[in-house]
N, C-alpha and C positions, 0 to 999 in steps of 0.2 A: 504493500500500500504506500509506503514511504517513497519507493522508487517511482511509482506512478504519479504521486504528487509532485515529485521533482521534475518529471517529464512535462507535466501540465504547466508547471511554473516556467520551465524553459520555453514552452510554446508561447507563453504570454510575454516573455522577455526578448525572444529572438524574432525580429521582424524581417521577413523576406520581402524583396521587392514585389509590390502588388502587380498582378497581371492586369492588363488593360481591360477594364469592364465598364459598362454603361452605368449611368447614375440610376439609383433605385427608382426614381419617378419615371424615367424613360422605360425601364424594364417593366414596371407595373402597367404603364400605358400600353405598351406593345402587347402584353398578355391579355389585357382587357379587350383590345381590338381584335386579337385572334379569337378570343372566346365569343365575342359578338359576331365575328364572321362565321364561326361554326354554328351558332344559333340561327343566323339568317339562312345559312345553307340548309339546315334541318327544316326550317319553316318552309323553304321553297320546295324541298323534296316531298314533305307531307301535303302541302297545298296542291301539288300536281296530281296527287292521288287521294284527294280529300273524300271522294265518294266511297272509297274503300274503308273508311273509318266510321265508327258508330258511337254516338253520344248518348249515354243513358239518360240524360236530362231531357233533351228535346228531339233526339234522334237525328238532328242536323248538325253538320260540322261547318261553321263559318270561319272567317279569317281569325277572329279572336280565339276560337277554339283551337285552331291550328297552332297559333303562337303559344297558347296555354299548354297544349299537349307537348309541343317541342321543348318547352321550358322544363316541365316536370319530368319528361323522359330523359333529357340530358343530365339533369341533376339527380337522376335515379330515384326520384320520389315516387312516381307511378301510382296515382290514386286509383286508377282503374275505371274512372268514369268515362274516359274516351279510350277506345280500344281499336286496333286494326282488325277489320272483319274479313276483307277479301284476301285472296291468296297473294295478289300483287302487293298489297299494303304490308302483309306479313313478311313477304320476301324482301321488300324494301327496308323494313326494320332490321331484318337479319343482316343484310349485306351492306346497307348504307348507314342507317341510323345508329346501330350498335357501335361500329367503328368511330363514328362522330362522337358518340357518348364517351367512349374511352379517351379520345383526343381532348374532349372538353374537360374531363376530369384531370387529365395530365396538365393541361394549361392552368387550371385553377390551383392545383396543389404544387405547381412547379416552384413557386416562391418558398413555400414551406419546406419542400424537399431540399432546396438549395441552402436554406438556413441550417437544416439538420446535418447536411453533408459538408458544410463549410469547415467545421472543426476537424472532421476526419480528413478532409483534403489538406488542411494546413498541417496536420500532424504527419501525413504522408510526405508532403513537400519538405518538411523539416528533417525527417529521417533520411530522405533521399539526399538532401543537401549535406547532412553530416557525413553520409557514407561516401560522397564523391569529393568532399573538400580536402585538398592536400596542397602543401607548399603555397599557401595563399598569403595575402598581405593583410595584416591587422592594423587599423588606424585608430589610435586612441585620441579622440577629440576631433570634431568635424567643424572647427571654426575656420578662420581665414588660412591659418597655417596648414591644417589638415586638408582642406579643399585644394590648396595650391600644390601640396605634395602629391595628391591623387591625380590632379590635372597633368602634372609632369609625368607620372608613371603611366597613366592611360595613354598619353601621347606617344609613348615608346612601345605600346602594344599590350600593356597589362589589361586583361579582360575584367569587366566589372563583376563578373561572377566569382572572381578570385579575390575579392576585396570584402572585408568585414569591418564595419565602423562600430566603435564602442563609444557611447556617450551617455551621461546621466539625464539628458534632457529629452523628453518625448518629442518635442517639436523638432529638435535637431535630427533625431532618428527618422522622423517623417520626411524631413528634407533629404536625408540620405537615401531613403527608399524612393523618393521621387526622382532622384538622380540615377536610380538603378542599382544601388548598393544594398547589400544585406546589413541590417543594423541590429545591434545588441544594446538594449536599454539597461543601464546600471553603472555602478561605481567601479571603474577599472582597477582600483587598488585592491579589490576583493578577488581572490583566486577563483571563486565560483563564477563570477561574471566573465573573467578571461577564459575559463574553461568552456563556457557557452559559446564563446567566439572561436573555439578550437585553436587557441593560441599555442597549445602544445604541439600542433602539427603545422604551424605557420613557418614560412621561410623568412619573412621579414616583418618587423614590427616598427611602426612609426608612432612616436609619442609626441603629440601636439596639444598638450593640456594648457589650461590658462594659468596654472600656478606651478612654480618650480618644485615645491615640496610634494605636490601630487605627482609630478613627473618622476621624482626620485622613488616614491613608493611603487608606482606602476612599473618602473624599470626593475626594481628588486623582485616584485611578484612575477613579472613576465620572464625574467632570467631564471628564476627558480623553476618555473613550469617548462621552459624550453631552453636548454643549454646551447643549442646550435643555431638558433635564429639570429639574424642580423638585426640589431636594435639601433635605431636612429632616433634621437630625441632633440627637442628644442627647449631651450631655457631662456628666461628673460635676462637674468643677471649672469655675468661672466664668472663671478665667484662661485656659482653653484655648478659650473660645468665639471670640475674635478670630482665632486661628490656624485654626480650623475654617472660619470665614467666608472667610478668605484662600485656603483650599484648595478653595473652590467651593460651599460650602453656602449656600443662600438663607436659611435660617432655622435658628437654633441654640437648643435648649431646654436650659437648665442644670438638671439634675435635683436636684442637691444644694441650690442656692440656692432653687429653687422649693419644695422640701420644707421648707427652713429658714424661708422666708417664711411658709408655711402654719402651721408650728409657732409662730412668733412671733405671728401673728394670733390663733391659738387661745388663746394665753396672755393677750394683751392684751384680746381680745374674743372669747369663745367663739362668739358668734353670727356674727361676721364670718368666723371660721374655718369655721363650718358652711356659710355661704353660698358661700365659695370652694370648699370640698370638693364642694358640690352642683353648682357650675358645671363642675368637673373630671369628675365622674362622668357617664357617658353615659346619656341616656334617663330621668332621674329629676329631678323638681323643676324647677329652672331649667336653661336651656341657652343657650349662646352660639353664634351663627351669623352667617355673612356672606351677604347676599342683595342682589339688585339693587333699585334704587329703582323703585317702581311708579308708574304715571302719576298716580294720585291724590295722590301725595306730592310731585310736582315743584312747585317754588316755595315749599314750606313750610319752616318752621324745623324744625331737628332735634328740638326739644321738642314739636312738634305732630304727630308721627307716632304711629301706634297702638302700635308697639313702643318699647322703651327703647333708643334709639340711644346707643352709647358712642363710636363713631368713624365717620368717613366716609372712604371710599377714593375719591379723585378722581385718575384717571390713576395716577401713581406716588407720589402724596402721601397720607399717612395723617394725617387731621385729627381732632383731638379734638372731642368734642361741644361744648366751650365755645370752640372756635376761631371767631372772627368770620367766617372764610372758609368755614366748613362750611355756613353757611346763606346763601341758600336752597338746597335740594337740587336737583340737576340730574338729568336722565334717564339720563345716562351714569355716574352715581355708583353705588357699592356701599356699603352700610351694614353695620356690625357691631353687632348688637343682642342684647339679653338677652330671652329669651322663655320661656314655659312649654314643657316638654319634650313637644311634640306634633308632628304631622306638619308639616315646614317648608313654606314657600311655594316655588313653582317657582323654580329657580335658586339656592336657598339651599344654603350649605355650612356644616356644623357644624365647629367648631374650638375652639381654646383661646384664652385671653386673650393668648397670645404671638404672635398673627398678625402677619405682616410682609408688606408689599407686595412683589410680584415686581420 
């Protein structure tokens, strides 16, 4: 019983993207029109063979009697005061009116059946989602930073089905669902909330909370649940960055100092600030990306490559472009380059200038 209660709680906290459905009023209107059409069709069929019916009240069947008979027949009430008497009328009831009666009932109870099956359908979708979710991306916080991070990742080919957003605000989760992402409602500092997001099977975790202390607690909890995932976190104050790294974050982005640096550059050199802002913005002007060294570049100096190489990643070492050990390039190297914002080469990964080797 306890396990069943936990599963029901998980259903209420995990919000899968809603499938495109019509508004309830539109659905009800359509069903009423369909029911009315079935009723009119039945009236027409009975009216054509009205002489084959017998009315116990006055032995005559007029138009009102036909409408009355069609209504009570489709609703399965069947008072028996008007009955089919001829063989043709009885055959029409068997072959035409009875199927219309079944269709009429299906239309009327369709809304009720949908409500009854909605919970079962949601549970089935949730179980299917959990069984297929592997190596996904978990985003803690869906504010400006979290949205921007996802925008960058999706621009490089990340599927929305491989993203889970965790946030304590129901409105934020609704916004994430509207964008096509699965949402988990709850406090990400709690392990049970992260487990609902399947963080133990995630490949990468982005922490974009509003408070630095929350980010530290989330990093500690996430690292405890998943030792191998890459964790990238954002903090407001630079003094909290070391603490976040000690908590398990592989890379820490200091938003306040980064914004301050950009402001300073814009004051000292407006053009330098423009270039930096261009690098930060996704998909316009210049772009910075990490890619593997291609065969034609092996043995060359970093300055001899087609792209502008700023760093070389060799093993776990990040070498600057002016480091004597960076040249010549090796086949197992990865280079961080500045290029025009076009389609990247195979194996390329867009990122920011704050890249850090794993």
